[in-house]
C-alpha positions as CSV (number, residue, x, y, z in Angstrom):
1,M,48.2,38.3,-45.1
2,L,47.0,41.8,-45.7
3,T,44.6,40.7,-48.5
4,V,42.9,38.1,-46.0
5,V,42.6,41.0,-43.4
6,L,41.0,43.3,-45.9
7,V,38.5,40.5,-47.0
8,V,37.4,39.9,-43.5
9,V,36.8,43.6,-43.0
10,V,34.6,43.8,-46.1
11,V,32.6,40.7,-45.0
12,L,32.0,42.2,-41.5
13,L,31.1,45.4,-43.0
14,G,28.5,43.6,-45.2
15,L,27.1,41.6,-42.4
16,V,26.8,44.9,-40.3
17,S,25.0,46.7,-43.0
18,T,22.5,44.1,-43.7
19,S,21.8,43.4,-40.0
20,V,21.1,47.2,-39.1
21,R,17.7,48.5,-40.4
22,M,16.1,52.0,-39.6
23,V,12.4,52.2,-38.9
24,Q,10.9,55.7,-39.4
25,Q,8.5,57.4,-36.9
26,Y,5.4,56.8,-39.1
27,E,6.3,53.1,-39.7
28,R,6.4,49.8,-37.8
29,G,8.7,46.9,-38.6
30,V,7.3,43.3,-38.9
31,V,10.1,40.7,-38.8
32,L,9.9,37.1,-40.2
33,R,12.6,34.8,-39.1
34,F,12.9,31.8,-41.4
35,G,9.3,32.5,-42.4
36,R,8.0,32.6,-38.9
37,L,6.5,35.8,-37.5
38,L,8.3,37.2,-34.4
39,P,5.7,38.5,-31.9
40,T,7.8,41.7,-31.2
41,V,7.1,44.6,-33.6
42,R,10.0,46.9,-34.3
43,Q,9.5,50.4,-33.2
44,P,11.0,53.6,-34.8
45,G,14.7,53.9,-34.7
46,L,17.9,51.7,-35.6
47,R,16.9,47.9,-35.2
48,L,19.2,44.9,-35.5
49,V,18.1,41.8,-37.4
50,V,19.8,38.6,-38.1
51,P,21.4,38.6,-41.5
52,I,19.9,36.2,-44.0
53,A,17.7,34.6,-41.3
54,D,15.4,37.6,-40.6
55,Q,13.2,39.5,-43.1
56,M,11.7,42.8,-42.0
57,R,8.7,44.4,-43.7
58,K,8.0,48.1,-42.9
59,V,4.2,49.0,-42.6
60,P,3.2,52.7,-42.6
61,I,0.7,53.7,-39.9
62,Q,-0.2,57.1,-41.3
63,T,-3.8,57.8,-42.4
64,V,-4.3,57.0,-45.9
65,V,-6.6,58.8,-48.3
66,L,-8.3,56.4,-50.7
67,D,-10.4,57.9,-53.5
68,V,-13.2,55.7,-54.6
69,P,-14.2,56.2,-58.3
70,S,-17.6,56.9,-59.4
71,Q,-20.1,54.2,-59.1
72,G,-23.2,53.9,-61.2
73,T,-26.0,52.5,-59.1
74,I,-29.8,52.6,-58.8
75,T,-31.6,54.0,-55.8
76,R,-34.4,52.5,-53.9
77,D,-36.9,54.7,-55.8
78,N,-35.3,53.7,-59.2
79,V,-33.2,56.6,-60.0
80,T,-30.0,56.0,-61.9
81,I,-27.1,58.0,-60.4
82,G,-23.4,58.2,-60.1
83,V,-21.8,58.5,-56.7
84,D,-18.2,58.9,-55.8
85,A,-16.6,59.0,-52.3
86,V,-13.4,59.2,-50.5
87,V,-12.3,56.9,-47.5
88,Y,-10.0,57.8,-44.7
89,F,-8.3,54.9,-42.9
90,R,-5.1,53.9,-41.2
91,V,-3.4,50.7,-39.9
92,E,-3.8,49.8,-36.4
93,D,-2.2,46.3,-36.2
94,P,0.7,46.0,-38.6
95,V,0.9,42.3,-37.9
96,R,-2.6,41.6,-39.2
97,A,-2.3,44.0,-42.1
98,T,0.9,42.0,-43.3
99,I,-0.2,38.4,-42.5
100,N,-4.0,38.5,-43.1
101,V,-4.2,40.4,-46.4
102,D,-2.1,40.3,-49.4
103,N,-2.4,44.1,-50.3
104,Y,-4.5,46.1,-47.8
105,L,-4.7,49.0,-50.1
106,Q,-6.3,47.2,-53.0
107,A,-8.6,45.3,-50.7
108,T,-9.7,48.5,-49.0
109,S,-10.5,50.0,-52.2
110,Q,-12.6,47.0,-53.5
111,V,-14.6,46.9,-50.2
112,S,-15.3,50.5,-50.4
113,Q,-16.6,50.4,-54.0
114,T,-19.0,47.4,-53.3
115,S,-20.1,48.9,-50.0
116,L,-20.9,52.2,-51.6
117,R,-23.1,50.6,-54.3
118,S,-24.9,48.5,-51.6
119,V,-25.7,51.5,-49.2
120,I,-26.8,53.8,-52.1
121,G,-29.2,51.1,-53.4
122,R,-30.9,50.9,-50.1
123,A,-31.5,54.6,-49.9
124,D,-33.9,56.9,-51.9
125,L,-32.7,60.0,-53.7
126,D,-34.2,62.5,-51.2
127,T,-32.3,60.9,-48.3
128,L,-29.0,61.0,-50.4
129,L,-29.4,64.6,-51.1
130,A,-30.7,65.8,-47.7
131,D,-29.2,63.4,-45.1
132,R,-25.6,62.9,-46.2
133,D,-24.4,62.4,-42.6
134,K,-26.7,59.5,-42.2
135,I,-25.3,57.8,-45.5
136,N,-21.7,58.5,-44.5
137,A,-22.0,57.0,-41.1
138,E,-23.7,53.9,-42.5
139,L,-20.9,53.5,-45.1
140,R,-18.1,53.8,-42.5
141,D,-19.8,51.0,-40.6
142,V,-20.2,48.8,-43.6
143,I,-16.7,49.3,-44.7
144,D,-15.2,48.9,-41.3
145,A,-16.8,45.5,-40.7
146,P,-14.6,43.4,-43.2
147,T,-11.4,45.5,-42.7
148,E,-11.2,45.2,-39.0
149,D,-9.8,41.6,-39.5
150,W,-7.1,43.2,-41.6
151,G,-5.8,45.4,-38.8
152,I,-7.4,48.5,-40.5
153,H,-9.5,51.1,-38.9
154,I,-11.8,53.3,-41.0
155,D,-11.8,56.8,-39.7
156,R,-14.4,58.4,-41.9
157,V,-16.1,58.2,-45.3
158,E,-17.4,61.1,-47.4
159,I,-19.6,61.3,-50.5
160,K,-18.0,63.7,-52.8
161,D,-20.5,64.2,-55.6
162,I,-23.8,62.7,-57.0
163,S,-24.4,62.8,-60.6
164,L,-28.0,63.1,-61.6
165,P,-29.6,62.7,-65.0
166,E,-30.5,65.8,-66.9
167,G,-34.2,65.1,-66.8
168,M,-34.2,64.6,-63.0
169,R,-32.2,67.8,-62.7
170,R,-35.0,69.7,-64.6
171,S,-37.7,68.1,-62.5
172,M,-36.0,69.0,-59.3
173,S,-35.5,72.6,-60.5
174,A,-39.2,72.9,-61.3
175,Q,-40.0,71.4,-57.8
176,A,-37.8,73.8,-56.0
177,E,-39.2,76.7,-57.9
178,A,-42.9,75.6,-57.1
179,E,-41.9,75.2,-53.4
180,R,-40.5,78.7,-53.3
181,D,-43.6,80.1,-55.0
182,R,-45.8,78.3,-52.5
183,R,-43.7,79.8,-49.5
184,A,-44.1,83.3,-51.1
185,R,-47.9,83.0,-51.3
186,V,-48.1,81.7,-47.8
187,I,-46.0,84.6,-46.5
188,N,-48.1,87.2,-48.4
189,A,-51.4,85.6,-47.1
190,D,-50.0,85.7,-43.6
191,G,-49.1,89.4,-44.1
192,E,-52.5,90.3,-45.4
193,L,-54.1,88.5,-42.3
194,Q,-52.0,90.4,-39.9
195,A,-52.7,93.6,-41.8
196,S,-56.5,92.9,-41.8
197,T,-56.3,92.3,-37.9
198,K,-54.5,95.6,-37.3
199,L,-56.9,97.5,-39.6
200,S,-59.8,96.0,-37.6
201,Q,-58.2,97.1,-34.3
202,A,-57.6,100.6,-35.8
203,A,-61.3,100.8,-37.0
204,T,-62.6,99.7,-33.4
205,A,-60.5,102.4,-31.8
206,M,-61.7,105.1,-34.3
207,D,-65.3,104.0,-33.7
208,Q,-64.8,104.6,-30.0
209,A,-63.2,108.1,-30.5
210,P,-64.9,110.0,-33.4
211,G,-62.3,112.7,-33.4
212,A,-59.6,110.2,-34.4
213,L,-61.5,109.6,-37.8
214,Q,-61.6,113.3,-38.5
215,L,-57.8,113.5,-37.6
216,R,-57.0,110.7,-40.0
217,L,-59.1,112.4,-42.6
218,L,-57.2,115.5,-42.3
219,Q,-53.9,113.6,-42.4
220,T,-55.1,111.9,-45.6
221,V,-55.9,115.3,-47.0
222,T,-52.6,116.7,-46.1
223,D,-50.8,113.8,-47.7
224,V,-52.8,114.3,-50.9
225,A,-52.0,118.1,-51.0
226,S,-48.3,117.5,-50.1
227,E,-47.7,116.4,-53.7
228,N,-47.6,118.7,-56.8
229,N,-51.0,117.7,-58.5
230,S,-54.4,119.2,-59.4
231,T,-56.5,116.7,-57.3
232,L,-59.1,118.6,-55.1
233,V,-60.4,116.5,-52.1
234,M,-63.5,117.5,-50.4
235,P,-64.1,115.6,-47.2
236,V,-67.8,114.7,-46.5
237,P,-68.8,113.6,-43.0
238,V,-69.9,110.1,-42.9
239,E,-73.1,111.1,-40.8
240,L,-74.4,113.1,-43.7
241,L,-74.1,110.1,-46.0
242,R,-75.9,107.9,-43.5
243,F,-78.6,110.6,-43.1
244,F,-79.2,110.6,-47.0
245,E,-79.2,106.8,-47.0
246,G,-81.7,106.6,-44.3
247,A,-84.1,109.1,-46.0
248,T,-83.8,107.2,-49.3
249,G,-84.5,104.1,-47.7
250,T,-87.8,105.4,-46.0
251,N,-89.1,106.8,-49.1
252,T,-88.4,103.8,-51.0
253,A,-90.2,101.6,-48.5
254,T,-93.1,104.0,-48.5
255,E,-93.4,103.8,-52.4
256,H,-93.3,100.0,-52.3
257,R,-96.4,99.8,-50.0
258,D,-99.8,98.5,-51.3
259,P,-102.3,101.3,-52.1
260,A,-104.8,99.8,-49.3
261,E,-101.9,100.2,-46.7
262,R,-101.2,103.7,-47.8
263,V,-104.8,104.7,-47.3
264,K,-104.9,103.2,-43.8
265,A,-101.6,104.9,-43.0
266,T,-103.1,108.1,-44.1
267,G,-106.2,107.6,-42.1
268,Q,-104.5,106.8,-39.0
269,G,-102.3,109.9,-39.5
270,D,-105.5,112.1,-39.8
271,A,-107.1,110.6,-36.8
272,T,-104.0,111.3,-34.8
273,A,-104.0,115.0,-35.9
274,D,-107.6,115.3,-34.9
275,A,-107.0,113.8,-31.7
276,M,-104.2,116.2,-30.9
277,T,-106.4,119.1,-32.0
278,Q,-109.2,118.0,-29.7
279,S,-106.9,117.7,-26.9
280,G,-105.6,121.1,-27.5
281,A,-109.1,122.5,-27.5
282,D,-110.0,120.8,-24.2
283,S,-107.1,122.1,-22.6
284,N,-107.9,125.8,-23.5
285,G,-111.2,125.9,-21.5
286,G,-113.3,123.1,-23.4
287,E,-113.6,125.6,-26.4
288,S,-114.4,123.7,-29.6
289,L,-113.2,124.8,-33.0
290,D,-115.9,125.4,-35.6
291,G,-115.5,123.4,-38.6
292,A,-113.3,120.8,-36.8
293,L,-113.1,117.5,-38.7
294,T,-113.3,114.0,-37.3
295,S,-112.1,110.7,-38.9
296,G,-114.7,108.1,-39.5
297,R,-114.6,104.6,-40.5
298,N,-112.5,103.6,-43.6
299,G,-110.5,106.9,-43.3
300,R,-113.5,109.2,-44.3
301,I,-113.6,112.8,-43.1
302,H,-116.8,114.1,-41.3
303,P,-117.7,117.4,-39.9
304,A,-117.5,117.8,-36.1
305,G,-120.7,117.1,-34.2
306,T,-122.0,114.5,-36.6
307,D,-122.0,110.8,-35.8
308,P,-120.0,109.1,-38.5
309,A,-122.2,106.0,-38.0
310,E,-125.4,107.8,-38.9
311,P,-126.1,108.1,-42.7
312,E,-126.6,111.5,-44.1
313,L,-129.8,113.0,-45.1
314,G,-131.1,111.8,-48.5
315,A,-128.5,109.0,-48.4
316,P,-130.0,105.5,-49.0
317,G,-130.0,103.3,-46.0
318,P,-129.0,99.7,-46.0
319,D,-132.5,98.6,-47.2
320,G,-132.9,101.4,-49.7
321,P,-134.3,104.9,-49.6
322,E,-137.0,105.8,-47.1
323,P,-139.3,108.5,-48.0
324,D,-139.8,111.2,-45.3
325,E,-143.3,111.9,-44.1
326,G,-144.5,115.3,-45.3
327,G,-141.5,115.7,-47.5
328,P,-141.2,115.8,-51.3
329,G,-142.0,112.6,-53.0
330,P,-140.1,111.0,-55.9
331,A,-139.2,113.5,-58.5
332,T,-141.3,113.6,-61.7
333,P,-140.2,114.2,-65.3
334,D,-141.9,117.7,-65.1
335,D,-140.0,118.5,-61.9
336,Q,-136.7,117.4,-63.6
337,E,-137.5,119.7,-66.7
338,D,-138.2,122.6,-64.4
339,R,-134.9,122.1,-62.5
340,V,-133.1,122.3,-65.9
């Protein structure tokens, strides 16, 4: 009798142990009774199931970190690269994750690999390197489309590393160096432009105030003399240099004139001098100066009181010499010997 009681107690304890299941906080329980899905999902805690008839499967709802291995692919601009990524996802519907797919972890991994190769093939290398956020968002949308039927939600996808060929790395390094060199030259040119503008403004200010130029010159002399050197600085006024330059330019222009122009200029100068002398004589009571000279045609000098247009005595006229009446005739050979 005692033995029978002990057997019944052991059987009851076995049935109770198989009918009570504990579900963790991060899990959900899916129960199949005789192979059919029960609509109620078991929540965390102690849950009772029918022994032998019910079969419960626990599905974690934690965020799963899935590492996608490196995928060798060709970009849109025909560059062979290797890209690896990481996928963060979680189970939203434990029923669909259990019924609709055999192994949702493996299925999500395969979809992530194929989607990664597809998205990388549609993008060029510059976009992959410069705009990763756009690539990550596109990857998340592509992977989330098929996994939605499995009750899985893709939280985020991140590209971890992009492996480039050695030749491409050298080319990119040279391009970056050239870009930095270009920026340095542009900045230097901009600085020169700003400096030239300021110098132009300073020159305008000094031109309006001549004393500022002298003060600046003295400041420069002070700066040179402040150091221990044997340099002697002698400031020369700019006006003096301009005077010598103007004088040199006038002499050079006079030397390069034609002889006829020089004679004409000399005659005009003499005429002006005679006019001034005559005006001075008239102003002193009309007295004339003995031996005053006047300028005639072609710049010739004639004594005062004579008409420059009348030919001199003994000078041949336009039609040849005219003998004077009662005057000496032409000279004979005897006269020439007597003169000698």
